[in-house]
C-alpha positions as CSV (number, residue, x, y, z in Angstrom):
1,M,92.2,60.6,91.9
2,T,92.1,63.1,89.1
3,S,88.7,64.5,90.2
4,T,90.1,65.1,93.7
5,F,93.1,66.9,92.2
6,L,90.9,68.9,89.9
7,L,88.6,69.9,92.8
8,A,91.5,71.0,94.9
9,T,92.9,73.1,92.0
10,V,89.5,74.8,91.4
11,Q,89.2,75.5,95.1
12,T,92.6,77.1,95.2
13,E,91.9,79.2,92.1
14,V,88.5,80.4,93.4
15,A,90.1,81.3,96.8
16,G,92.9,83.2,95.0
17,F,90.3,85.0,92.9
18,I,88.4,86.1,96.0
19,R,91.6,87.3,97.6
20,T,92.5,89.3,94.5
21,L,89.1,90.8,94.2
22,T,89.3,91.9,97.8
23,Y,92.7,93.5,97.2
24,V,91.4,95.3,94.1
25,Y,88.3,96.6,96.0
26,V,90.5,97.9,98.8
27,L,92.7,99.7,96.3
28,L,89.5,101.3,94.9
29,I,88.5,102.4,98.3
30,I,91.9,104.0,98.9
31,A,91.7,105.7,95.5
32,Y,88.3,107.1,96.5
33,I,89.7,108.4,99.8
34,L,92.6,110.1,98.0
35,T,90.3,111.8,95.4
36,Q,87.9,113.0,98.1
37,L,90.9,114.3,100.1
38,F,92.2,116.1,96.9
39,F,88.8,117.8,96.4
40,G,88.5,118.5,100.0
41,F,91.6,120.7,99.8
42,G,90.3,122.6,96.9
43,G,91.8,120.6,94.0
44,R,89.6,120.9,90.9
45,M,89.8,119.5,87.4
46,P,87.3,121.7,85.4
47,Y,85.8,120.2,82.3
48,N,88.0,117.1,82.3
49,R,86.1,114.2,80.8
50,T,88.6,111.5,81.7
51,G,88.8,112.7,85.3
52,S,85.1,113.0,85.5
53,A,84.7,109.4,84.2
54,V,87.2,108.1,86.8
55,L,85.5,110.0,89.6
56,G,82.1,108.8,88.5
57,F,83.4,105.2,88.4
58,L,84.9,105.4,91.9
59,N,81.8,107.0,93.3
60,D,79.5,104.4,91.7
61,T,81.6,101.4,92.9
62,V,82.7,102.5,96.4
63,S,80.0,104.7,97.7
64,P,77.2,102.1,98.0
65,Y,79.5,99.8,100.1
66,L,80.7,102.7,102.3
67,N,77.1,104.0,102.8
68,V,76.3,100.8,104.7
69,F,78.8,101.8,107.3
70,R,78.0,105.5,107.2
71,R,74.5,104.7,108.5
72,F,75.9,103.3,111.7
73,I,79.1,105.3,112.2
74,P,78.6,109.0,112.8
75,P,81.3,111.3,111.4
76,L,83.7,112.7,114.0
77,G,83.8,116.3,112.8
78,P,85.4,116.3,109.4
79,L,86.7,112.7,109.8
80,D,84.8,109.9,108.1
81,L,85.8,106.6,109.7
82,S,83.6,104.5,107.4
83,P,86.3,103.7,104.9
84,I,88.6,102.4,107.6
85,V,85.9,100.2,109.0
86,G,84.9,99.2,105.5
87,I,88.4,98.1,104.6
88,F,88.7,96.2,107.9
89,V,85.4,94.4,107.4
90,L,86.3,93.7,103.7
91,Q,89.7,92.2,104.6
92,I,88.2,90.0,107.3
93,A,85.3,88.8,105.2
94,G,87.4,88.2,102.1
95,N,90.1,86.2,103.9
96,L,87.5,84.2,105.9
97,L,85.6,83.3,102.7
98,A,88.8,82.4,100.8
99,S,90.0,80.2,103.6
100,I,86.6,78.5,103.9
101,I,86.6,77.7,100.2
102,E,90.3,76.6,100.2
103,N,89.8,74.3,103.2
104,A,86.4,72.8,102.2
């Protein structure tokens, strides 16, 4: 009886962690989009170590994931649709995985 309750609790916690991780990664993608938009319009932060560290972190964490979609989705002029597709796929995969774990 207690082992079943413990297993159900662990499954719920893991599913919640996966949903939260998905949400945080979507926020990182949105932050990456906004910083690229800011620099696209000419915004610059010269010699700013903190800004450079944040941009490096966003680039290192988000670009490898988005590059998977950039190989298959050609840009439409200045529009890059890979973040939209990446967020969509991430949401579907995260929710699917979380519901599989929760209902197992």
